[in-house]
VMD Tcl script that builds the backbone (N, CA, C; Angstrom):
set m [mol new atoms 219]
animate dup $m
set s [atomselect $m all]
$s set {name element resname resid chain x y z} {
  {N N MET 1 A 5.745 -16.581 -5.059}
  {CA C MET 1 A 4.401 -16.223 -5.740}
  {C C MET 1 A 4.986 -15.661 -7.158}
  {N N LYS 2 A 4.470 -15.587 -8.340}
  {CA C LYS 2 A 4.433 -15.229 -9.584}
  {C C LYS 2 A 3.363 -13.987 -9.687}
  {N N LEU 3 A 3.667 -13.124 -9.834}
  {CA C LEU 3 A 2.587 -11.636 -9.840}
  {C C LEU 3 A 2.421 -11.563 -11.309}
  {N N ASP 4 A 1.402 -11.471 -11.627}
  {CA C ASP 4 A 1.031 -11.105 -13.025}
  {C C ASP 4 A 0.724 -9.876 -13.176}
  {N N GLU 5 A 0.060 -9.041 -14.271}
  {CA C GLU 5 A 0.086 -7.346 -14.185}
  {C C GLU 5 A -1.487 -7.011 -13.438}
  {N N ILE 6 A -2.459 -7.950 -13.265}
  {CA C ILE 6 A -3.474 -7.411 -12.176}
  {C C ILE 6 A -2.716 -7.392 -10.882}
  {N N ASP 7 A -2.190 -8.147 -10.427}
  {CA C ASP 7 A -1.469 -8.350 -9.250}
  {C C ASP 7 A -0.637 -6.757 -8.818}
  {N N ARG 8 A 0.014 -6.503 -9.807}
  {CA C ARG 8 A 1.081 -5.249 -9.947}
  {C C ARG 8 A -0.262 -4.089 -9.828}
  {N N ARG 9 A -1.177 -4.097 -10.525}
  {CA C ARG 9 A -2.179 -3.032 -10.451}
  {C C ARG 9 A -2.655 -3.080 -8.839}
  {N N ILE 10 A -3.095 -4.152 -8.340}
  {CA C ILE 10 A -3.902 -4.120 -7.125}
  {C C ILE 10 A -2.881 -3.650 -6.235}
  {N N LEU 11 A -1.509 -4.209 -6.124}
  {CA C LEU 11 A -0.448 -3.648 -4.928}
  {C C LEU 11 A -0.107 -1.919 -5.378}
  {N N ARG 12 A -0.118 -1.433 -6.652}
  {CA C ARG 12 A 0.255 -0.295 -6.692}
  {C C ARG 12 A -0.983 0.894 -6.356}
  {N N ALA 13 A -2.193 0.016 -6.620}
  {CA C ALA 13 A -3.297 0.947 -6.141}
  {C C ALA 13 A -3.615 0.775 -4.395}
  {N N LEU 14 A -3.195 -0.166 -3.783}
  {CA C LEU 14 A -3.213 -0.369 -2.138}
  {C C LEU 14 A -2.059 0.408 -1.548}
  {N N GLN 15 A -0.743 0.797 -2.379}
  {CA C GLN 15 A 0.233 1.431 -1.853}
  {C C GLN 15 A -0.205 2.875 -2.089}
  {N N ARG 16 A -1.081 3.404 -2.940}
  {CA C ARG 16 A -1.407 4.725 -2.826}
  {C C ARG 16 A -2.600 4.952 -1.678}
  {N N ASP 17 A -3.557 3.902 -1.533}
  {CA C ASP 17 A -4.445 3.994 -0.455}
  {C C ASP 17 A -4.995 2.467 0.084}
  {N N GLY 18 A -4.245 2.262 0.927}
  {CA C GLY 18 A -4.322 0.678 1.466}
  {C C GLY 18 A -5.752 1.048 2.408}
  {N N ARG 19 A -6.431 1.789 2.394}
  {CA C ARG 19 A -7.879 1.946 3.149}
  {C C ARG 19 A -8.727 1.744 1.647}
  {N N MET 20 A -8.532 1.711 0.780}
  {CA C MET 20 A -9.418 1.658 -0.628}
  {C C MET 20 A -10.442 0.316 -0.282}
  {N N ALA 21 A -11.640 0.813 -0.270}
  {CA C ALA 21 A -12.938 -0.192 -0.573}
  {C C ALA 21 A -12.484 -1.202 -1.726}
  {N N ASN 22 A -13.171 -2.400 -1.446}
  {CA C ASN 22 A -12.788 -3.306 -2.270}
  {C C ASN 22 A -13.825 -2.985 -3.743}
  {N N ASN 23 A -14.772 -2.817 -3.863}
  {CA C ASN 23 A -15.569 -2.254 -4.801}
  {C C ASN 23 A -14.633 -1.141 -5.704}
  {N N ASP 24 A -13.826 -0.092 -4.925}
  {CA C ASP 24 A -13.422 0.848 -5.808}
  {C C ASP 24 A -12.012 0.233 -6.269}
  {N N LEU 25 A -11.101 -0.697 -5.533}
  {CA C LEU 25 A -10.089 -1.590 -6.190}
  {C C LEU 25 A -10.355 -2.445 -7.284}
  {N N ALA 26 A -11.335 -3.122 -7.287}
  {CA C ALA 26 A -11.713 -3.748 -8.040}
  {C C ALA 26 A -12.167 -2.977 -9.597}
  {N N ARG 27 A -12.858 -2.055 -9.395}
  {CA C ARG 27 A -13.211 -1.090 -10.361}
  {C C ARG 27 A -11.998 -0.341 -11.206}
  {N N GLU 28 A -11.029 -0.391 -10.350}
  {CA C GLU 28 A -9.720 0.546 -10.664}
  {C C GLU 28 A -8.807 -0.638 -11.426}
  {N N VAL 29 A -8.985 -1.771 -11.230}
  {CA C VAL 29 A -8.088 -2.814 -11.520}
  {C C VAL 29 A -8.674 -3.680 -12.823}
  {N N GLY 30 A -10.216 -3.398 -13.197}
  {CA C GLY 30 A -10.754 -4.234 -13.981}
  {C C GLY 30 A -11.435 -5.467 -13.861}
  {N N LEU 31 A -11.343 -5.884 -12.471}
  {CA C LEU 31 A -11.895 -6.988 -11.879}
  {C C LEU 31 A -13.425 -6.441 -11.364}
  {N N SER 32 A -14.216 -7.859 -11.341}
  {CA C SER 32 A -15.262 -7.557 -10.150}
  {C C SER 32 A -14.878 -7.956 -8.814}
  {N N PRO 33 A -15.854 -7.235 -7.783}
  {CA C PRO 33 A -15.450 -7.493 -6.411}
  {C C PRO 33 A -15.009 -8.719 -6.156}
  {N N SER 34 A -15.497 -9.873 -6.027}
  {CA C SER 34 A -14.945 -11.143 -5.785}
  {C C SER 34 A -13.542 -11.565 -5.974}
  {N N PRO 35 A -13.400 -11.853 -7.613}
  {CA C PRO 35 A -11.926 -12.035 -7.418}
  {C C PRO 35 A -11.194 -10.987 -7.256}
  {N N CYS 36 A -10.946 -9.760 -7.218}
  {CA C CYS 36 A -10.222 -8.897 -6.597}
  {C C CYS 36 A -9.715 -9.416 -5.138}
  {N N LEU 37 A -10.905 -9.388 -4.375}
  {CA C LEU 37 A -10.794 -9.392 -2.979}
  {C C LEU 37 A -10.173 -11.053 -2.652}
  {N N ARG 38 A -10.315 -11.649 -3.610}
  {CA C ARG 38 A -9.720 -13.392 -3.481}
  {C C ARG 38 A -8.224 -13.183 -3.853}
  {N N ARG 39 A -7.819 -12.160 -4.614}
  {CA C ARG 39 A -6.508 -11.894 -5.296}
  {C C ARG 39 A -5.798 -11.076 -3.908}
  {N N VAL 40 A -6.441 -10.296 -3.387}
  {CA C VAL 40 A -6.043 -9.515 -2.365}
  {C C VAL 40 A -5.425 -10.470 -1.206}
  {N N LYS 41 A -6.714 -11.426 -0.782}
  {CA C LYS 41 A -6.088 -12.305 0.193}
  {C C LYS 41 A -5.153 -13.193 -0.320}
  {N N LEU 42 A -4.962 -13.462 -1.491}
  {CA C LEU 42 A -3.850 -14.450 -1.879}
  {C C LEU 42 A -2.454 -13.837 -1.506}
  {N N LEU 43 A -2.349 -12.654 -2.043}
  {CA C LEU 43 A -1.392 -11.526 -1.869}
  {C C LEU 43 A -0.871 -11.399 -0.345}
  {N N GLU 44 A -1.624 -11.367 0.646}
  {CA C GLU 44 A -1.814 -11.375 2.184}
  {C C GLU 44 A -1.232 -12.438 2.498}
  {N N GLU 45 A -1.986 -13.673 2.286}
  {CA C GLU 45 A -1.533 -15.165 2.691}
  {C C GLU 45 A 0.050 -15.197 2.242}
  {N N ALA 46 A 0.385 -14.888 1.143}
  {CA C ALA 46 A 1.503 -15.289 0.655}
  {C C ALA 46 A 2.516 -14.346 1.022}
  {N N GLY 47 A 2.514 -13.186 1.712}
  {CA C GLY 47 A 3.291 -12.455 2.750}
  {C C GLY 47 A 3.682 -11.329 1.542}
  {N N VAL 48 A 3.017 -11.434 0.417}
  {CA C VAL 48 A 3.628 -10.154 -0.393}
  {C C VAL 48 A 2.939 -8.873 0.136}
  {N N ILE 49 A 1.478 -8.680 0.444}
  {CA C ILE 49 A 1.385 -7.663 1.498}
  {C C ILE 49 A 1.635 -7.940 2.782}
  {N N ASP 50 A 2.379 -7.525 3.509}
  {CA C ASP 50 A 2.840 -7.767 4.996}
  {C C ASP 50 A 1.634 -7.112 5.849}
  {N N ARG 51 A 1.513 -6.103 5.497}
  {CA C ARG 51 A 0.575 -5.323 6.468}
  {C C ARG 51 A 0.205 -3.862 5.984}
  {N N TYR 52 A -0.557 -3.536 6.305}
  {CA C TYR 52 A -1.105 -2.124 6.074}
  {C C TYR 52 A -0.886 -0.936 7.241}
  {N N VAL 53 A -0.340 0.087 6.852}
  {CA C VAL 53 A 0.201 1.080 8.097}
  {C C VAL 53 A -0.420 2.357 7.952}
  {N N ALA 54 A -0.464 3.344 8.913}
  {CA C ALA 54 A -1.023 4.454 8.880}
  {C C ALA 54 A 0.762 5.375 8.421}
  {N N VAL 55 A 0.802 6.441 7.255}
  {CA C VAL 55 A 1.649 7.110 6.964}
  {C C VAL 55 A 1.448 8.604 7.734}
  {N N LEU 56 A 2.282 9.085 8.752}
  {CA C LEU 56 A 1.831 10.421 9.536}
  {C C LEU 56 A 2.289 11.812 8.813}
  {N N ASN 57 A 1.799 12.667 8.895}
  {CA C ASN 57 A 2.613 13.931 8.479}
  {C C ASN 57 A 3.182 14.353 10.181}
  {N N PRO 58 A 4.458 14.339 9.878}
  {CA C PRO 58 A 5.211 14.856 11.103}
  {C C PRO 58 A 4.847 16.530 11.448}
  {N N ALA 59 A 4.533 17.451 10.521}
  {CA C ALA 59 A 4.321 18.688 10.737}
  {C C ALA 59 A 3.053 18.737 11.738}
  {N N LYS 60 A 1.955 17.692 11.291}
  {CA C LYS 60 A 0.633 17.931 11.788}
  {C C LYS 60 A 0.579 17.187 13.360}
  {N N ILE 61 A 1.718 16.707 13.571}
  {CA C ILE 61 A 1.756 16.290 14.805}
  {C C ILE 61 A 2.606 16.885 15.849}
  {N N GLY 62 A 3.121 17.832 15.155}
  {CA C GLY 62 A 3.931 18.759 15.954}
  {C C GLY 62 A 5.403 18.236 16.065}
  {N N ARG 63 A 5.922 17.413 14.936}
  {CA C ARG 63 A 7.386 16.913 14.897}
  {C C ARG 63 A 7.652 17.800 13.654}
  {N N GLY 64 A 8.722 18.522 14.210}
  {CA C GLY 64 A 9.362 18.849 12.797}
  {C C GLY 64 A 10.487 17.874 12.160}
  {N N GLN 65 A 11.137 18.526 11.315}
  {CA C GLN 65 A 12.380 17.675 11.071}
  {C C GLN 65 A 13.646 17.527 11.457}
  {N N THR 66 A 14.289 16.549 11.896}
  {CA C THR 66 A 15.599 16.459 12.479}
  {C C THR 66 A 16.674 16.551 11.378}
  {N N PHE 67 A 17.404 17.090 11.603}
  {CA C PHE 67 A 18.775 16.789 10.869}
  {C C PHE 67 A 19.981 16.753 11.595}
  {N N PHE 68 A 20.978 15.725 11.249}
  {CA C PHE 68 A 22.136 15.657 12.091}
  {C C PHE 68 A 23.419 15.977 11.256}
  {N N THR 69 A 24.307 16.988 11.490}
  {CA C THR 69 A 25.085 17.344 10.819}
  {C C THR 69 A 26.633 17.172 11.491}
  {N N ARG 70 A 27.536 16.682 11.092}
  {CA C ARG 70 A 28.998 16.742 11.731}
  {C C ARG 70 A 29.693 17.519 10.727}
  {N N ILE 71 A 30.815 18.601 11.356}
  {CA C ILE 71 A 31.541 19.348 10.609}
  {C C ILE 71 A 32.646 19.017 11.430}
  {N N TRP 72 A 33.749 18.901 10.768}
  {CA C TRP 72 A 35.143 18.960 10.886}
  {C C TRP 72 A 35.709 20.183 10.576}
  {N N LEU 73 A 36.626 20.724 11.259}
  {CA C LEU 73 A 37.442 22.119 10.978}
  {C C LEU 73 A 38.970 21.662 10.926}
}
mol reanalyze $m
mol bondsrecalc $m
mol representation Tube
mol addrep $m
């Protein structure tokens, strides 16, 4: 699938906020809602958008950072 500039704008916006309402997304990328939704659906069907996920904040769920270190003397 060849992506044009509007497709790239849609992808950037959804990477920032995958739960963005279609009306807000359309306004941000300069389309009306119907063509915007159509493009998102095409990106999903083509596999360009694989899935939507939640990015968790480890500190908020009681998980600190883990570091692995190896030292040779």
